[in-house]
C-alpha positions, 0 to 999 in steps of 0.5 A, a space after each residue: 500500500 505504501 509503495 503505491 504512494 511514493 511514486 504517486 507523489 513523485 509524479 505531482 511534486 517537482 524536483 525542487 519539491 517547493 510546488 504545492 499540489 493544488 489539484 483537488 482530485 490529486 489531494 482526494 486520491 492521496 487522502 483515500 490512499 492514506 485512509 486505506 493505509 490507516 484501515 489496514 493498519 488498524 485491522 493489523 492492530 485489532 488482529 494482534 490484540 484480539 489474541 493476546 495475553 494481557 492482565 490490564 489495559 497499560 501492561 505488556 501484551 504477549 501474542 498467543 502465537 508465543 505459546 504456539 512457538 513454544 510448543 513447536 520448540 518443546 517438540 523439536 527438543 523432544 524429537 532430538 531425545 533418543 528414546 522418545 517414541 514416535 507419536 508420543 504425547 506430552 500431558 500437562 496439568 494446569 494450576 487447581 483452583 483452591 478455596 480458603 479453609 472450608 469456605 466459599 472464598 477462593 484463593 487468588 489463582 496462579 497458573 502453573 508456570 510450565 503449563 502457562 508457558 506451553 499454552 498461555 491458559 489463564 483458567 484453572 483446572 485444565 489439562 493440555 496435551 501436545 502431540 510431539 510429532 505435530 505440535 498439535 495442541 489439545 486443551 481440555 477445560 472444566 465443564 462448568 455447571 449452569 449455576 456457575 453463570 450466577 456467580 461468575 459470569 458467562 460460561 464459554 464454549 469449547 470454541 471460544 477456548 479453541 480461538 482464544 488460545 489457538 489450539 487444534 482442539 478443545 475438549 472438556 476435562 470429563 472427556 480427557 480420560 476417554 481421549 487418553 484411553 483411546 490414545 493408549 489403545 491406538 499406541 498399543 495397536 501400533 506396538 502390536 503391528 
């Protein structure tokens, strides 16, 4: 877009660069090009901040793609280690939410560091899996009861978490045992063949 403006302006400004453009059509075309650039930059800005980790409005923004890069680096390192079988899966457990003593007051939640490094997930009681061969990420989030919405707000769908954390698949935590069992059966089948 900016490459189109430079030759355009050079056509209308003489070598001394002292003449002012007086043609209203030229001024309108320049304004239109600048407007298109602003829209393009605004869209890029919105796309960047749409999926990022940020604790408050004026704090550092970290794009979610950083966690995808971390997962790729993890998988590359694991592939280099002798003894890591083909089809290996890394399974990580996130931090658990706890209550203060026997009350209904939550202790301030802090995500488990390695889990956050790998997935960027902020919610409690999650699990994550990474397929070493493909670096495909699978996130397991808790299935919340309808009563949760009364006290804590909106209950998000699996698609919300998939988009928010840019992972391949999202399941509920009550489904991860079934997933792990199926992967175990698949691995066993591959070993027997």
